[in-house]
C-alpha positions as CSV (number, residue, x, y, z in Angstrom):
1,M,14.1,-4.3,-40.4
2,N,17.8,-3.9,-40.3
3,G,18.2,-4.8,-36.6
4,G,15.2,-3.3,-35.4
5,K,14.1,0.2,-34.1
6,F,13.2,1.9,-30.9
7,E,11.8,5.1,-29.4
8,F,11.7,6.4,-26.0
9,L,9.9,8.8,-23.6
10,R,11.1,10.5,-20.5
11,V,8.5,11.2,-18.0
12,R,8.5,12.6,-14.5
13,R,6.0,11.6,-11.8
14,R,5.1,13.6,-8.7
15,F,4.0,12.2,-5.5
16,R,0.9,13.4,-4.0
17,Q,2.8,13.4,-0.5
18,P,6.6,13.4,-0.5
19,L,8.1,9.9,0.4
20,T,10.4,9.7,3.2
21,T,12.9,7.0,3.3
22,G,16.3,6.5,4.9
23,A,17.7,8.1,1.8
24,G,16.0,11.2,2.3
25,T,12.7,12.8,1.1
26,I,11.5,12.1,-2.5
27,D,9.0,14.6,-4.2
28,A,9.1,13.0,-7.8
29,V,11.0,10.4,-9.9
30,D,12.0,10.4,-13.5
31,R,11.4,7.4,-15.8
32,V,12.6,6.5,-19.3
33,L,10.0,4.3,-21.2
34,L,11.2,2.3,-24.1
35,R,9.2,1.0,-27.2
36,T,11.0,-1.5,-29.5
37,E,10.2,-3.1,-32.8
38,D,12.0,-5.9,-34.5
39,E,11.1,-9.1,-36.4
40,T,9.8,-10.7,-33.2
41,G,7.2,-7.8,-32.8
42,V,6.7,-4.9,-30.5
43,G,8.1,-4.5,-26.9
44,F,7.8,-2.0,-24.0
45,G,10.2,-1.4,-21.1
46,E,10.9,1.1,-18.3
47,A,14.2,2.3,-17.0
48,A,13.5,3.4,-13.5
49,P,16.5,4.5,-11.4
50,W,15.8,5.0,-7.6
51,P,17.4,7.2,-5.0
52,G,20.2,5.2,-3.1
53,F,20.8,2.5,-5.8
54,P,24.2,2.5,-7.4
55,T,22.6,2.6,-11.0
56,E,22.9,4.9,-14.0
57,S,20.7,8.1,-14.0
58,C,17.9,9.0,-16.4
59,D,20.2,11.5,-18.0
60,E,22.8,8.9,-18.6
61,I,20.2,6.5,-20.0
62,A,18.8,9.2,-22.3
63,E,22.3,9.8,-23.6
64,V,22.9,6.3,-24.4
65,L,19.4,6.1,-26.2
66,R,20.2,9.4,-28.1
67,S,23.5,8.2,-29.2
68,A,21.9,4.8,-30.7
69,R,19.7,7.0,-33.1
70,G,16.8,4.8,-33.0
71,G,18.5,1.7,-34.0
72,L,17.9,-1.2,-31.8
73,S,21.0,-3.4,-32.8
74,H,23.1,-0.4,-32.0
75,L,21.4,0.3,-28.6
76,R,21.9,-3.5,-27.6
77,A,25.6,-3.4,-28.7
78,S,26.1,-0.2,-26.6
79,V,24.5,-1.8,-23.4
80,D,26.4,-5.0,-23.9
81,A,29.6,-3.1,-24.4
82,A,28.8,-1.2,-21.0
83,G,28.8,-4.4,-19.0
84,A,27.4,-3.8,-15.5
85,A,27.2,0.0,-15.8
86,L,23.5,0.2,-17.3
87,P,21.5,-2.1,-15.1
88,C,18.2,-0.2,-15.5
89,L,18.4,0.1,-19.2
90,R,19.5,-3.5,-19.5
91,A,16.3,-4.4,-17.4
92,A,14.1,-2.2,-19.8
93,L,15.6,-4.0,-22.9
94,S,14.9,-7.5,-21.1
95,S,11.3,-6.3,-20.8
96,C,11.1,-5.6,-24.3
97,A,12.4,-8.8,-25.3
98,H,9.9,-10.8,-23.2
99,W,7.1,-8.5,-23.9
100,T,4.8,-11.2,-25.5
101,E,4.8,-13.2,-22.2
102,I,4.6,-10.1,-20.3
103,A,1.4,-8.7,-21.9
104,A,-0.3,-12.1,-21.6
105,F,0.4,-12.1,-17.7
106,A,-2.7,-12.0,-15.6
107,G,-1.6,-13.9,-12.6
108,G,-1.5,-12.6,-9.1
109,L,1.0,-12.5,-6.3
110,P,0.3,-11.7,-2.5
111,C,1.3,-8.2,-1.9
112,A,2.8,-6.5,1.2
113,G,1.1,-3.3,2.4
114,L,3.5,-0.2,2.5
115,L,3.1,1.8,5.7
116,T,4.2,5.4,5.0
117,L,3.1,6.5,8.5
118,P,3.2,3.5,11.0
119,N,0.4,4.0,13.5
120,T,-2.5,1.9,14.9
121,E,-5.0,3.2,12.6
122,N,-3.1,2.8,9.4
123,I,-2.0,-0.8,10.5
124,R,-5.7,-1.8,11.2
125,E,-6.8,-0.2,7.9
126,K,-4.3,-2.2,5.9
127,A,-5.3,-5.5,7.8
128,A,-8.9,-4.7,7.1
129,Q,-8.1,-4.4,3.4
130,G,-6.6,-8.1,3.3
131,Y,-2.9,-7.2,3.7
132,R,-1.1,-9.9,5.9
133,V,2.3,-8.5,5.5
134,L,3.2,-4.9,6.1
135,K,6.4,-2.7,5.3
136,C,7.4,0.1,7.7
137,K,10.1,2.3,7.0
138,L,12.8,3.0,9.6
139,T,14.9,5.9,10.2
140,A,17.6,6.8,12.9
141,A,14.8,8.5,14.8
142,T,12.4,5.5,14.9
143,E,11.8,4.5,18.6
144,A,12.0,0.6,19.1
145,A,9.7,0.8,22.1
146,E,6.9,2.7,20.2
147,L,7.2,0.3,17.2
148,G,7.3,-2.6,19.5
149,A,4.0,-1.4,21.1
150,L,2.5,-1.0,17.5
151,I,3.3,-4.7,16.6
152,A,2.1,-6.0,19.8
153,A,-1.2,-4.3,19.3
154,A,-1.6,-5.3,15.7
155,P,-4.2,-7.7,14.7
156,A,-3.1,-11.2,14.9
157,G,-1.3,-12.8,12.0
158,L,0.3,-9.9,10.5
159,T,4.0,-9.9,9.7
160,F,6.2,-6.8,9.4
161,R,9.1,-5.9,7.2
162,L,11.3,-3.1,8.4
163,D,13.1,-1.0,5.9
164,A,16.0,1.3,6.8
165,N,17.4,2.2,3.4
166,G,20.9,2.0,4.8
167,A,20.3,4.9,7.2
168,L,21.5,3.3,10.5
169,T,24.8,3.3,12.3
170,L,26.3,-0.1,13.2
171,E,25.3,0.2,16.8
172,Q,21.6,1.0,15.6
173,A,21.6,-1.8,13.1
174,R,22.8,-4.4,15.7
175,A,20.0,-3.1,18.3
176,W,17.3,-3.4,15.3
177,A,18.6,-6.7,14.3
178,E,18.2,-7.9,17.8
179,F,14.8,-6.4,17.8
180,A,13.8,-8.5,14.8
181,R,15.1,-11.6,16.6
182,A,13.1,-10.9,19.7
183,H,9.7,-10.3,17.8
184,P,8.5,-13.4,15.8
185,A,6.1,-11.1,13.7
186,V,9.1,-9.1,12.2
187,E,10.2,-11.2,9.2
188,F,13.4,-9.2,8.6
189,I,15.0,-5.7,8.7
190,E,15.9,-4.5,5.3
191,Q,19.3,-2.9,4.3
192,P,20.1,-1.5,7.8
193,L,23.6,-0.2,6.9
194,P,24.8,1.6,3.7
195,V,26.1,-0.4,0.7
196,G,29.4,-2.0,1.2
197,H,29.4,-1.4,5.0
198,P,31.7,-4.0,6.7
199,G,29.4,-4.2,9.6
200,Y,27.0,-6.6,7.8
201,A,29.4,-9.4,8.7
202,S,28.5,-8.9,12.3
203,L,24.8,-8.7,12.1
204,G,23.9,-12.2,11.3
205,A,21.9,-13.1,8.2
206,D,18.9,-14.7,9.7
207,K,16.7,-11.6,10.0
208,V,18.7,-9.0,7.8
209,A,17.8,-8.6,4.2
210,L,20.1,-7.0,1.7
211,D,18.2,-4.6,-0.8
212,E,20.4,-1.7,-2.0
213,S,23.5,-3.8,-1.5
214,F,22.4,-6.5,-3.9
215,L,21.2,-4.7,-7.1
216,T,22.1,-7.6,-9.7
217,P,23.4,-11.2,-9.6
218,G,27.2,-11.2,-8.7
219,G,26.8,-9.0,-5.8
220,P,27.6,-9.9,-2.2
221,D,27.4,-13.5,-1.2
222,W,24.5,-13.2,1.5
223,A,22.8,-16.0,3.2
224,G,19.9,-14.2,4.4
225,P,17.0,-12.8,2.5
226,I,17.6,-10.8,-0.7
227,V,15.5,-8.0,-2.0
228,V,15.3,-7.9,-5.9
229,K,13.9,-4.8,-7.8
230,P,13.2,-6.1,-11.2
231,A,13.6,-2.7,-12.6
232,L,17.1,-2.2,-11.4
233,A,18.3,-5.8,-11.9
234,G,20.0,-6.0,-15.1
235,D,19.6,-8.7,-17.5
236,W,16.4,-10.8,-16.6
237,D,17.4,-14.0,-18.0
238,A,20.7,-13.8,-16.0
239,L,18.5,-13.0,-13.0
240,L,16.5,-16.0,-13.5
241,R,19.5,-18.3,-14.0
242,W,20.9,-16.9,-10.7
243,R,17.6,-17.4,-9.0
244,R,17.3,-21.3,-9.9
245,G,20.7,-21.8,-8.1
246,R,20.0,-19.8,-4.9
247,P,18.3,-21.6,-2.1
248,G,17.4,-18.7,0.1
249,K,14.6,-16.3,0.3
250,V,14.2,-13.7,-2.4
251,V,11.6,-10.9,-2.2
252,Y,10.6,-9.0,-5.4
253,S,9.8,-5.3,-4.9
254,S,8.7,-2.1,-6.8
255,V,10.4,1.3,-7.3
256,F,7.2,2.9,-8.2
257,E,7.0,2.0,-11.9
258,T,4.4,3.1,-14.4
259,A,2.0,0.5,-15.7
260,I,4.5,-0.6,-18.2
261,G,7.2,-1.4,-15.6
262,R,4.8,-3.0,-13.1
263,Q,3.4,-5.4,-15.6
264,A,6.9,-6.4,-16.5
265,A,8.0,-6.7,-13.0
266,L,5.1,-8.5,-11.7
267,W,5.6,-11.1,-14.7
268,L,9.2,-11.6,-13.6
269,A,8.5,-12.2,-10.0
270,A,5.9,-14.8,-11.1
271,Q,8.6,-16.8,-12.9
272,D,9.9,-17.5,-9.4
273,P,7.8,-20.5,-7.8
274,A,9.1,-19.3,-4.6
275,A,8.4,-15.6,-4.9
276,G,6.1,-15.3,-1.8
277,T,4.8,-11.9,-0.9
278,V,5.9,-9.1,-3.1
279,G,6.5,-5.5,-2.3
280,F,4.2,-3.7,-4.9
281,D,1.8,-1.5,-2.8
282,T,2.9,1.5,-4.8
283,L,-0.3,2.7,-6.7
284,G,-2.2,5.8,-6.1
285,R,0.6,7.7,-4.6
286,F,1.2,9.9,-7.6
287,E,-0.6,13.1,-8.8
288,M,-3.2,11.8,-11.4
289,D,-1.1,11.3,-14.5
290,G,-2.7,8.3,-16.1
291,R,0.5,6.1,-15.8
292,D,-1.1,3.7,-13.2
293,R,-3.4,1.3,-14.7
294,H,-3.5,-1.7,-12.5
295,E,-5.8,-2.6,-9.4
296,T,-4.4,-1.8,-6.1
297,G,-5.0,-4.3,-3.2
298,P,-3.3,-7.3,-1.3
299,L,-3.1,-9.3,-4.5
300,A,-0.8,-7.8,-7.2
301,R,-2.3,-8.8,-10.6
302,G,-1.1,-8.3,-14.1
303,R,-3.6,-7.0,-16.6
304,L,-4.7,-8.6,-20.0
305,D,-7.1,-5.9,-20.9
306,L,-4.7,-3.0,-21.6
307,A,-3.8,-1.9,-25.2
308,W,-0.3,-1.1,-24.6
309,G,0.2,0.7,-27.8
310,E,-2.6,3.0,-26.9
311,L,-1.2,3.7,-23.4
312,W,2.1,4.6,-25.1
313,K,0.3,7.1,-27.4
314,E,-1.3,8.7,-24.6
315,M,1.8,9.0,-22.5
316,A,3.6,10.6,-25.3
């Protein structure tokens, strides 16, 4: 097969309601889907850049793919030569390489519920659906007293993750870190400061998690929780080796992938025996485009009954 071949699709997904994070308001996301074929079989992958993360763009990914002219060995060589510059495309190729195992994954992982609008009604609704961990977005305008009241009034047994997407000042970040320590129901505050901010050294690692600041193994040496987004994390074999040597908490999280990327990311998370509760409550948030195929709910499961080749044709 002369080193294998590949084809790719570029798709755009529009949110039903714009998603607001500390990085701004997001109306739509672009994705690059990959199908490979070599002597080991057919594989699928998804390159899914996300705003606020220091990865390559979909335009850059598409240019690399066009330059490889459908030759899989050429594409792999180009990605290897780029070093750390193409983490999303490298992750997509990792998915393709492991696709036989990924397609056979039907396990489930407990999933945190995403609160796009944190209020009493939404918290109780998520709790009634069976979610035990809830993720809430923070902005510079979020009032600690109001959020504290919501947490205090929440059904017993719920845990909260607070995500700032790097939008806080150092003074605000310190205040929210203390808020997290003062509220046992808060598991951690995620990425309070921008990437590379020296203020992380003064926050304490016990209830502060890195997200945008981590990206791939070899990032900051952080003793606290680390959020890993498989679609952005570069080579997955390297990630799994890193994880086996890291004793701290690692949380696996979504970047609103299509069914291809979701199936692969859940498989990767399941390779970690200490994965815990993952952040994959991302289904049903786009206009009806046929690219979500998994079941929503407090258990994020893989699917055995999908014909991935047929799904590829539909998306093409």
